[in-house]
DOVO-940865 format. One record per residue (C-alpha): residue in three letters; y, z, x. Coordinates in steps of 0.02 Angstrom, whole numbers, plus 32768, in hexadecimal, padded with zeros to 4 digits. Example, Ala and Ser with C-alpha at 12.3 -4.5 7.8 and 13.67 -1.06 7.14 Angstrom:
R  type  north    up  east
R   ALA   7F1F  8186  8267
R   SER   7FCB  8165  82AC
//
This chain:
R  type  north    up  east
R   MET   435C  6B06  108A
R   SER   43D0  6B2F  1016
R   ASP   43BA  6AC2  0F56
R   ILE   4455  6AA2  0EDF
R   TYR   4450  6B65  0EA2
R   ASP   4482  6BA2  0F48
R   LYS   4516  6B1A  0F67
R   VAL   4562  6B2A  0EBE
R   ILE   456E  6BFB  0EE1
R   GLU   45BB  6BD5  0F79
R   LEU   4626  6B51  0F58
R   ALA   4652  6BE4  0EA8
R   LYS   465C  6C73  0F17
R   ARG   46C0  6C14  0F8D
R   ARG   4747  6BB8  0F12
R   GLY   4757  6C43  0E8A
R   PHE   46F7  6C26  0E00
R   VAL   4676  6CC5  0E15
R   TRP   4648  6D3C  0E85
R   PRO   45E9  6DDA  0E8E
R   SER   4651  6E6E  0E30
R   ALA   4692  6EF7  0EA1
R   GLU   4647  6EA6  0F3B
R   VAL   46AA  6F22  0FAD
R   TYR   463E  6FA2  0F70
R   GLY   459F  6F4C  0F95
R   ALA   459F  6EF2  0ED8
R   VAL   4509  6F1A  0E61
R   ALA   4494  6E92  0E13
R   GLY   44C5  6E53  0D73
R   PHE   4580  6E7A  0D6F
R   ILE   45FB  6DC1  0DB3
R   ASP   46AD  6DC2  0DC0
R   TYR   46F4  6CFF  0D74
R   GLY   477F  6CDF  0DF5
R   PRO   4820  6C8B  0DD8
R   LEU   47C2  6BD5  0DB2
R   GLY   4721  6C1E  0D5B
R   ALA   4777  6C80  0CEF
R   MET   47E9  6BEB  0CAE
R   MET   4755  6B77  0C9C
R   LYS   46E6  6BFB  0C43
R   ARG   4796  6C17  0BBD
R   ARG   477D  6B53  0BB4
R   ILE   46DF  6B4A  0B85
R   GLU   46E0  6BE1  0B0D
R   ASP   478A  6B80  0AC4
R   ILE   4711  6AE2  0AA3
R   TRP   4692  6B56  0A50
R   ARG   471F  6B9F  09D6
R   ARG   475A  6AF1  09C2
R   PHE   46BB  6AC5  0978
R   TYR   468D  6B59  0925
R   VAL   4736  6B95  08F6
R   ILE   478A  6B01  08CC
R   ARG   4715  6A86  0894
R   GLU   4692  6AF1  0840
R   GLY   4727  6B4E  0810
R   TYR   46C0  6C11  081B
R   TYR   475D  6C7F  0860
R   GLU   4749  6CF5  08F5
R   ILE   4733  6DA7  08E6
R   GLU   473D  6E2F  097A
R   CYS   46F0  6ECB  0976
R   PRO   46C9  6F67  09E3
R   THR   4651  6F70  0A7F
R   VAL   461D  700C  0A4C
R   GLY   45BB  701B  09AE
R   THR   4580  70BF  096F
R   GLU   44BB  70E8  0975
R   ALA   44AB  70B8  08B8
R   ILE   44CF  7011  08CA
R   TYR   4465  6FF5  0951
R   ILE   43BD  7065  08E9
R   ALA   43C5  6FE9  0856
R   SER   43D6  6F4B  08D3
R   GLY   4337  6F94  0927
R   HIS   439E  6FA3  09C4
R   VAL   4379  705A  09DF
R   LYS   42BB  705B  09BA
R   GLY   428D  6F9C  0A02
R   PHE   4306  6F5F  0A79
R   ALA   42A8  6F68  0B15
R   ASP   4255  6F10  0B9D
R   THR   41B1  6F33  0BF6
R   MET   41C4  6F71  0CA1
R   CYS   4169  6F9E  0D2E
R   GLN   416F  7005  0DD9
R   CYS   413A  6FD4  0E83
R   PRO   40C8  7063  0ED5
R   HIS   4104  702E  0F49
R   CYS   41BC  7011  0F69
R   THR   41E2  7075  0ED2
R   GLU   4259  6FBB  0E9D
R   TYR   425A  6F9A  0DD2
R   PHE   4222  6F15  0D97
R   ARG   41F9  6EB5  0CEC
R   ALA   4154  6EA8  0CC8
R   ASP   4149  6E09  0C65
R   HIS   41A3  6DAD  0CFC
R   LEU   413C  6DDE  0D6D
R   ALA   40A4  6D9A  0D06
R   GLU   40EC  6CF4  0CF0
R   GLY   40FE  6CEA  0DA5
R   CYS   4038  6D00  0DB1
R   GLY   4030  6C6B  0D3E
R   ILE   401B  6CC9  0C93
R   VAL   4080  6C63  0BF1
R   ASN   40F2  6CB0  0B7B
R   ALA   40C9  6D5B  0BD2
R   GLY   4153  6D91  0B62
R   THR   40C5  6DB4  0ADE
R   LEU   4045  6E1F  0B36
R   SER   4027  6EE0  0B12
R   LYS   4052  6F43  0B97
R   GLU   3F98  6F61  0BC9
R   ASP   3F7A  6EA8  0BD7
R   LEU   401B  6EA1  0C4A
R   ALA   3FCE  6F1F  0CA1
R   VAL   3F37  6EBD  0CE3
R   ALA   3F97  6E1F  0CFD
R   ILE   400C  6E78  0D76
R   ARG   3F81  6EBF  0DDA
R   THR   3F8C  6E23  0E58
R   ALA   403D  6E1D  0E49
R   THR   40A6  6E1E  0EEC
R   CYS   4142  6E8F  0F02
R   PRO   41CE  6E27  0F19
R   SER   4235  6EB1  0F73
R   CYS   4197  6EE9  0FE1
R   GLY   4123  6E57  0FD3
R   GLU   4087  6ECC  0FB0
R   VAL   4013  6EB4  0F3C
R   PHE   403A  6F36  0E95
R   GLY   3F87  6F60  0E7C
R   GLU   3F7D  6FDA  0DD3
R   THR   401D  6FFB  0D8C
R   GLU   406E  7051  0CFB
R   VAL   40B2  6FD2  0C79
R   PHE   4139  703A  0C04
R   ASP   41BC  700A  0B9E
R   PHE   427E  7011  0BBF
R   ASN   4308  7013  0B4E
R   LEU   43AA  6F8B  0B76
R   MET   4433  6FDD  0B32
R   PHE   44B3  703A  0B8E
R   GLN   44B6  70DF  0B38
R   THR   4560  7147  0B25
R   THR   45B0  71D1  0AC8
R   ILE   4649  71CD  0A55
R   GLY   46B8  7235  0A5F
R   PRO   46D4  72F6  0AB4
R   GLY   4619  7342  0AEE
R   SER   456F  72D0  0AB1
R   GLN   4585  72F5  09E8
R   ARG   4589  7245  09BA
R   THR   451C  71C5  0A2C
R   GLY   4551  7105  0A33
R   TYR   4523  7073  0A7B
R   LEU   457C  6FEC  0ACC
R   ARG   453F  6F3E  0A68
R   PRO   44A5  6EED  0AB8
R   GLU   44E9  6E5E  0A3F
R   THR   4588  6E23  09D6
R   ALA   4533  6E01  094C
R   GLN   453B  6E9C  08EF
R   GLY   45D6  6EBC  08D2
R   ILE   45D4  6E36  0874
R   PHE   4547  6E72  0806
R   THR   45A9  6F12  07F1
R   ASP   4642  6EC1  07B5
R   PHE   45FA  6E5B  073C
R   SER   4627  6EA0  06A4
R   ARG   46D9  6E83  06E9
R   LEU   46AE  6DCF  072B
R   SER   465F  6D9D  0659
R   ARG   4716  6DDA  0620
R   PHE   4762  6D7B  06A6
R   TYR   4703  6CD5  066E
R   ARG   4729  6D0B  05C8
R   MET   466E  6D17  05A9
R   LYS   4629  6C83  05B2
R   LEU   4597  6C40  0612
R   PRO   4583  6C03  0697
R   PHE   4608  6C61  0703
R   GLY   45F9  6C83  07B1
R   ALA   466A  6CE9  084F
R   VAL   464D  6CBE  08FC
R   GLN   4680  6D37  0983
R   ILE   4682  6D29  0A44
R   GLY   468D  6DC8  0AAD
R   LYS   4625  6E1F  0B3C
R   SER   4573  6E61  0B1F
R   TYR   451E  6EF7  0B7E
R   ARG   445B  6EF4  0BB0
R   ASN   442C  6F6B  0C34
R   GLU   43A4  6ED7  0C8A
R   ILE   432F  6F31  0CE8
R   SER   4337  6ECA  0D8B
R   PRO   43B0  6E2F  0D5F
R   ARG   4390  6DC3  0DFF
R   GLN   43D5  6D11  0DBA
R   GLY   447F  6D0E  0DDB
R   MET   44FC  6CDF  0D3B
R   ILE   4446  6CC2  0CCF
R   ARG   441A  6D7A  0CC5
R   LEU   44C1  6DF4  0CBA
R   ARG   44B3  6EB5  0C8E
R   GLU   4570  6E6F  0C47
R   PHE   4576  6DBF  0BE4
R   THR   45E9  6D71  0B87
R   GLN   458E  6D37  0AC2
R   ALA   45CB  6CB4  0A4F
R   GLU   4592  6CD2  09AD
R   ALA   458B  6C9D  08FB
R   GLU   454D  6CE7  085D
R   ILE   453F  6C69  07C6
R   PHE   4506  6CA3  072E
R   VAL   44B8  6C33  069C
R   ASN   445F  6C3B  0614
R   PRO   43AF  6C6A  0646
R   GLU   4389  6BF0  05A9
R   ASN   43E9  6B5A  05F7
R   LYS   43DD  6B30  06A6
R   SER   4420  6A73  069A
R   HIS   44B3  6A79  070B
R   PRO   4554  6A2B  069D
R   GLY   459C  69C3  073E
R   PHE   44E0  6992  0785
R   SER   450D  68D6  076C
R   ARG   456E  68FE  0815
R   TYR   44C8  691C  0867
R   ALA   4450  68CA  0812
R   ASP   4424  6848  0886
R   TYR   4452  6888  0929
R   VAL   43D1  6890  09AD
R   VAL   439B  6928  0A1F
R   GLU   42EA  6956  0A87
R   LEU   4280  69C7  0A28
R   TRP   41EE  6A2B  0A88
R   GLY   41AD  6A61  09DC
R   ILE   4123  6AD9  09BC
R   GLU   4096  6A4F  09B9
R   GLN   40DA  6A02  0A58
R   GLN   40BD  6AA8  0AB9
R   GLN   401B  6AE0  0A73
R   THR   3FD1  6A2D  0A9A
R   ASP   4023  6A24  0B40
R   ALA   4093  6978  0B12
R   ASP   4144  6950  0B3A
R   PRO   41DF  6976  0AE1
R   VAL   4203  68EA  0A3D
R   GLU   42A1  689A  0A01
R   ARG   42C2  68A0  0972
R   THR   436E  6899  08E9
R   MET   437F  692F  089F
R   ARG   436A  68EB  07FB
R   ALA   42A0  6893  0829
R   ALA   4298  6962  087E
R   VAL   42B2  69B8  07CD
R   ASP   4257  6937  0781
R   GLU   41B7  6945  07EB
R   GLY   41C2  6A03  07E1
R   ILE   41F0  6A03  0892
R   ILE   4292  6A5D  087E
R   ALA   4290  6AE0  07DD
R   ASN   432D  6AA0  078E
R   GLU   43BD  6A55  0795
R   TYR   4433  6AD1  07E6
R   ILE   43C2  6AFC  0873
R   ALA   43B5  6A54  0885
R   TYR   4473  6A45  0864
R   TYR   449F  6AC6  08F4
R   LEU   4416  6A85  0966
R   ALA   447C  69DF  0971
R   LEU   4524  6A2C  0963
R   THR   44DA  6AA8  09FF
R   HIS   44AB  69FB  0A6A
R   ASP   454F  699D  0A40
R   LEU   45AB  6A31  0A74
R   LEU   4544  6A4E  0B13
R   VAL   455E  698D  0B3F
R   THR   4628  69A6  0B23
R   ILE   463C  6A40  0B9E
R   GLY   45DC  69C6  0C28
R   ILE   4530  69F4  0C0C
R   ASP   44A5  6967  0C3A
R   SER   445B  691B  0BAA
R   LYS   43BC  6904  0C28
R   ARG   43BB  69AD  0C48
R   LEU   43C8  6A06  0B93
R   ARG   433F  6A07  0B1F
R   PHE   430C  6A7B  0A7F
R   ARG   4267  6AFA  0A7D
R   GLN   4227  6B3F  09D4
R   HIS   41EB  6BF2  09E8
R   LEU   4142  6C03  09EA
R   PRO   40F1  6C58  0958
R   ASP   40BA  6CF4  09C4
R   GLU   417E  6CF4  0A16
R   ARG   41E1  6CE2  0986
R   ALA   422C  6D7D  0923
R   HIS   41BC  6DAB  088F
R   TYR   4251  6D93  0819
R   ALA   4285  6CF3  0854
R   ILE   4244  6C5F  0804
R   ASP   4279  6BF9  089C
R   CYS   42C4  6BFD  0948
R   TRP   42F0  6B7E  09D0
R   ASP   433A  6B99  0A7E
R   ALA   43B9  6B1E  0ACF
R   GLU   4366  6AFE  0B79
R   VAL   43CE  6AC9  0C04
R   ARG   4377  6A7D  0C97
R   SER   43AE  6AE9  0D54
R   GLU   435C  6A9F  0DE9
R   ARG   433E  6B67  0E1E
R   PHE   4315  6BB5  0D80
R   GLY   42C0  6B34  0D2A
R   TRP   42DE  6B26  0C62
R   VAL   4360  6BB3  0C3B
R   GLU   435D  6BF6  0B8A
R   THR   4426  6BD4  0B61
R   VAL   444E  6BD7  0AA6
R   GLY   43D7  6C0F  0A0D
R   ILE   43DC  6BC9  0974
R   ALA   4374  6C41  08EE
R   ASP   4364  6C50  0832
R   ARG   4349  6CFD  082F
R   THR   4358  6D23  076F
R   ASP   439D  6DB8  0731
R   TYR   4345  6E1C  07A3
R   ASP   4401  6E79  07E7
R   LEU   4447  6E82  073F
R   ARG   43C1  6ED6  0707
R   ALA   43A6  6F3A  078B
R   HIS   446C  6F69  078F
R   ALA   4456  6F90  06BA
R   HIS   43D1  7003  06CB
R   GLU   442F  706E  0758
R   SER   44C8  705F  0709
R   GLY   44BC  705F  066D
R   ASP   451D  6FD7  0651
R   SER   44F7  6F30  05E9
R   MET   44FC  6EA0  065F
R   THR   44EF  6E27  05D1
R   VAL   455F  6DB3  0579
R   PHE   4573  6D76  04D5
R   VAL   452E  6CC5  04B4
R   PRO   454E  6C7D  03FD
R   TYR   44D6  6C1E  03A9
R   PRO   451A  6B71  0378
R   GLN   4500  6B90  02BA
R   SER   451B  6C68  0277
R   ARG   447B  6C8E  021F
R   THR   442E  6D1F  01A3
R   GLU   43BD  6D94  01C2
R   ARG   436A  6E29  0160
R   ARG   4376  6ECB  01D3
R   LYS   4334  6F74  01B4
R   ARG   43B7  6FE2  0204
R   ILE   439A  70B6  0214
R   VAL   4424  7129  01ED
R   ALA   4417  71E0  0220
R   ASP   4416  7284  01B5
R   MET   44AA  72C4  0213
R   GLY   449F  7373  018B
R   VAL   43E6  7394  01CF
R   LEU   43F1  7328  0281
R   GLY   44A8  7387  02AC
R   PRO   4454  743C  02AC
R   LYS   43B2  7416  02F1
R   TYR   440A  73B0  0390
R   ARG   44BD  740A  038A
R   GLY   4502  73B5  0433
R   LYS   4495  730F  0450
R   ALA   44A9  72F0  037B
R   LYS   4526  726B  038E
R   ALA   44C4  7213  041C
R   ILE   4424  721A  03C6
R   ALA   4479  71D2  0318
R   ASP   44BF  7144  038C
R   ALA   4426  7119  03D9
R   LEU   43B5  7119  032A
R   ALA   443B  70AD  02F2
R   ALA   43EE  7030  0360
R   ALA   433E  705F  0375
R   ALA   42AE  7014  0308
R   PRO   4253  7084  0290
R   GLY   419D  708B  029C
R   PRO   411C  70D4  0233
R   GLU   414B  719E  023E
R   GLY   41DE  71A5  028A
R   ALA   424C  714B  031F
R   GLU   4245  716D  03F7
R   VAL   4305  716A  0433
R   VAL   4339  7186  04FD
R   VAL   43E4  71F8  0511
R   ASP   4431  7229  05AF
R   GLY   4371  71F3  05F7
R   GLU   431D  7257  057B
R   ALA   4290  7212  0517
R   ILE   428D  7275  0448
R   PHE   4238  724B  03D3
R   ILE   4287  7254  033B
R   PRO   4225  7279  028B
R   GLY   4247  71E7  01F4
R   ASP   4268  728D  0193
R   LEU   431F  729C  01E1
R   TYR   435D  71EB  01D1
R   THR   433E  715B  014A
R   VAL   4335  70B6  0161
R   HIS   43AC  7022  0117
R   GLU   436C  6F81  0102
R   GLU   4419  6F01  00F2
R   GLU   4434  6E49  00FA
R   VAL   44AB  6E28  01AA
R   GLU   450D  6D80  01E2
R   VAL   44BE  6D6D  02AE
R   ARG   4541  6D0C  02FE
R   GLY   44E7  6D04  03C8
R   GLU   4477  6D73  042C
R   GLU   449F  6DD9  04B4
R   VAL   445E  6D8C  054F
R   MET   444B  6DE0  0614
R   PRO   446F  6D30  0674
R   HIS   43FA  6CF5  0702
R   VAL   445E  6CEE  07AA
R   ILE   444C  6C54  0812
R   GLU   447F  6C85  08C8
R   PRO   44AB  6C06  0965
R   SER   44AA  6C78  09EF
R   TYR   4513  6C35  0A94
R   GLY   4506  6C9C  0B4F
R   ILE   45AA  6C67  0B7E
R   ASP   4585  6C9F  0C40
R   ARG   44EB  6C1A  0C3F
R   MET   453F  6B92  0C15
R   VAL   45C3  6BAC  0C7F
R   TYR   454F  6B93  0D0F
R   GLY   44EB  6B22  0CC6
R   VAL   459F  6AAD  0CB1
R   LEU   45B2  6AE4  0D6E
R   GLU   44F3  6A9E  0DBB
R   HIS   4500  6A0D  0D49
R   ALA   45A8  69D0  0D7F
R   TYR   458D  69E5  0E4A
R   ASP   4585  6956  0EA9
R   GLU   4575  692C  0F6E
R   GLU   45A0  6887  0FA7
R   ILE   45CC  6819  1043
R   VAL   466D  67DE  1043
R   ASP   46CF  6763  10E6
R   GLY   4638  67C8  115A
R   GLU   465A  6887  110C
R   GLU   460B  68F4  1084
R   ARG   4670  6907  0FE1
R   ARG   4647  69AA  0F7D
R   VAL   4671  6983  0EC1
R   LEU   4660  69DA  0E1C
R   ARG   465E  694A  0D8E
R   LEU   46B1  69DA  0D0F
R   ALA   46ED  6975  0C6F
R   PRO   4798  697A  0C72
R   ALA   478D  69F9  0BDE
R   VAL   474B  6A6C  0C40
R   ALA   478C  6A59  0CED
R   PRO   47FB  6AFA  0D21
R   VAL   4893  6A89  0D73
R   GLN   487E  69F2  0CFF
R   VAL   490E  699A  0D73
R   ALA   494D  69A1  0E2E
R   VAL   49DC  6971  0E5B
R   PHE   4A0E  693C  0F1B
R   PRO   4AAF  690C  0F70
R   LEU   4A7D  6878  0FF0
R   VAL   4AF5  68E2  106B
R   ASN   4B45  698C  104B
R   LYS   4C0C  692A  1080
R   ASP   4C80  6899  104D
R   GLY   4C80  68DA  0FAA
R   LEU   4BC8  68B2  0F5C
R   ASP   4BAD  698C  0F48
R   ALA   4C23  6987  0ED9
R   ILE   4BF2  68EE  0E74
R   ALA   4B3A  694B  0E6F
R   ARG   4B55  69FF  0E59
R   THR   4BCB  699A  0D9F
R   ILE   4B1F  6943  0D5C
R   THR   4AC4  69E9  0D73
R   ALA   4B3F  6A4C  0D16
R   ASP   4B27  69B8  0C95
R   LEU   4A73  69B9  0C95
R   GLN   4A75  6A76  0C89
R   GLU   4AED  6A65  0BF6
R   ALA   4A7B  69F3  0BA4
R   GLY   49E7  6A7E  0B99
R   ILE   4989  6A3E  0C51
R   LEU   495B  6A9C  0CDA
R   THR   4993  6A5F  0D77
R   ASP   4994  6A82  0E1F
R   TYR   4A2E  6A63  0EA1
R   ASP   49E6  6A42  0F40
R   ASP   4A54  6A09  0FE4
R   ASN   49CD  6A44  105F
R   GLY   4974  69E9  10E0
R   ALA   4940  6928  10F3
R   ILE   4931  68D0  1047
R   GLY   4894  68B7  104C
R   ARG   486D  695E  1082
R   ARG   48B1  698B  0FEB
R   TYR   485A  691A  0F63
R   ARG   47C0  696E  0FB9
R   ARG   4803  6A21  0F7C
R   GLN   481D  69ED  0EDA
R   ASP   4771  6995  0ED8
R   GLU   4714  6A24  0EF8
R   ILE   475F  6A70  0E7A
R   GLY   474C  69F7  0DF6
R   THR   47F5  69CB  0DD1
R   PRO   47DA  691C  0D8B
R   TYR   487F  68BB  0DA0
R   ALA   491A  68D8  0E3A
R   VAL   49BE  687E  0E3E
R   THR   49FE  685B  0ED0
R   VAL   4AC4  6835  0EF2
R   ASP   4AF8  67CB  0F7A
R   TYR   4B7F  6753  0FC2
R   ASP   4B60  66E8  0F1E
R   THR   4B89  676D  0EBC
R   LYS   4C3B  6762  0EE1
R   GLU   4C2D  66AC  0EEE
R   GLU   4BDD  6685  0E57
R   GLY   4BC2  670A  0DE8
R   THR   4AF3  6716  0DFB
R   VAL   4A6F  679C  0E26
R   THR   49D8  6784  0E5C
R   LEU   495C  67BC  0DF0
R   ARG   48AC  67D9  0E2E
R   ASP   4825  67FE  0DCF
R   ARG   4795  687D  0E18
R   ASP   46EF  682D  0DF7
R   SER   46F8  6771  0E1B
R   MET   47A6  679D  0E97
R   GLU   47EA  6702  0E5F
R   GLN   48B3  6716  0E4C
R   VAL   4919  66BA  0DF0
R   ARG   49EA  66B3  0DDF
R   ILE   4A36  66E6  0D57
R   PRO   4AEF  6707  0D16
R   THR   4B33  67C7  0D3F
R   ALA   4B69  67CA  0C8C
R   GLU   4AD7  67A6  0C55
R   ILE   4A61  6823  0CA8
R   ALA   4A79  68AB  0C30
R   ARG   4A62  6847  0BA5
R   VAL   49B4  67F9  0C0D
R   LEU   4955  6888  0C4D
R   PRO   494E  68EF  0B87
R   SER   48FB  686A  0B4C
R   LEU   487A  6857  0BE8
R   ILE   486A  6907  0BE2
R   ARG   4842  6911  0B25
R   GLY   47BF  6875  0B3C
R   ARG   483F  67FE  0AC8
R   ILE   4842  6776  0B56
R   CYS   47D1  674D  0BED
R   PHE   4825  673F  0CA5
R   ALA   47DF  668C  0CB2
R   ASP   484C  6662  0C0A
R   LEU   48D3  6676  0C8E
R   ASP   48BF  65FF  0CFB
R   GLN   48D0  6560  0C7E
//
């Protein structure tokens, strides 16, 4: 018996939301095409995300290449450590993720196990492909990045980006100047990322090419009080924290203020974006009763992160699906890129009041230093100026080489200087959204079936702001001028920026059912009373209730309904 996943995917394929990519050639797991309705729905979700992060939060959007040079991913750690554990069935030779197989055997948090422990855990696992028991099987690492070359030949290695974040980090210096060198500030990016998944078998949940929406918010490490925290201080969210997970307790409900005060959430920034994420997901149509936030356990949290939470959306087929990650990544990313690139990756933070300090400054004796070190003398002198003198000399690093400079090659001057502030390497707060998982979550939570007048009615109860087609216009019959009036209404709605579908094909009831199935929230029917009285029938998808309103009011009323400024029930008063 099929579950809701099968029904949602069948509808999605048939009605033009999502289908397998290059299906005529047999398709490849991990790639999908968004059809006409799916592409529009996805854009609407992305635009709502922009409304929250760009319009309201004020974080400008940038766009970086999807191919990056190797140095970027050496610095980020992806070249060395971005891998999943993999194994190969000894019977059918298919490849699988070892941790997923172990979880199927009842191992909790299998992703934290060593390769040796995973090999033991999967001995009794059954191959999902051929059904044979694995037995003794080697577990090894598989790097998930797609590798390419930049330019002719293979002299310069590049990678398809595994996340959108790194472009924001490499642009940090320019972004900090754009924001007038004042913390906090942030930038966002929506775009494609790529991960060469070992065995993607979960439809839209696990893809090799997917869309991410990420915000990188740079904050002063000494001040993680969010300036706008009051917006969400009293917002209540279901939290499955470390304590609840370790004691096998149910999630708890807390306001964000209480969660921070009790130490459940590390700081106001994490709490603020956790609440904002809940607000955003509910806005696009995720059922709040099937949404929770799970805190990463100490053994699964990245070593550099202070705190990390996942927004998990409940799916009937896949259980709790990680959809958004919200983390305090400290200064790990900026420090890594600063080390690899030589850029400082810092922001000058002024003190409330300047202060006077006595400092020692090394002044090189160029008359001696020059002949001794020749071409490196100038660089050594500059490095000495920032170095701390030791009892016998000072050590400096020039072009990656550590050089000890004896004390007789320089003099030390002690001076009094005015200090106005300090260079600070910001910490990074990162909310990272999986757009494709959000799209699937909305489709599954919106799908509904009911019996109406003895017939099954399938309906997508999409939020009006997310629905790909927002209004359908029907002439009752395609004659007597009703079609001309309907086309005029359609044009007026399109002029108002509303995606409107004109449909004159078939019985009016069938037309309603077609629009219900693709989630169109409102339908306008032009009938003979329209010609006589100047009114039309406006139908609500969810309640199937109908009201008559003046034709002249349509272009005013529908935008207000779609934007949530008025409710359909208000029209009947």
